[in-house]
Phi, psi and omega in degrees: 000137176294141177224139174250125180241126180236145175214155175225102186228118184289330184283119183302315183296314179294316181300318179296319179293321178299316178298319179299317177300316180300316179295320178300329180271008175084012177282149179259136177286124178251340170209176187307315181241037180220132180231151181219143176175180179266127176220135172292164180299325177296317179291328175300311180297316180299313180296315181296326176296315178297318180294320179297317178297318182291321178294323179058229181261007179291152177293145178157170178216137177230127178237137173239131180241106173292139182238118181288163183303317182297315178295322179297318179296332182272002182295156176237129184227136171242122181226125178233146179248154177291162178303321180299315180295318180298317181291328176292321181289329181280349181284000000 
C-alpha cells in the first residue's frame, strides 16, 4: 500500500535519523520532509514505532497517511523540470 510520511522536527540530528529510517524502509524522498512508498501494514506499524522511539520526548510531529489504490489513481500531479534537467534527459 502506498504511504505518505510527513514530518516536522526542529532538531537536525533527529530529523536526519528519521529520514534515514524512511530510506531504510524503501521510501522515496519527494520533498525535504516528505517520503512516499509502498509499505505493508506491518511495516507501517514497525516504522512508526521506530520513529516514535527515535523522536522520544523531543518536539516534533510525524504523520503517516496510507493511500488506497483508488485514491492513488485519482491523484493529480504537476511536475516541471528546469531547463538544465530537460537538456540532460534529452541527451
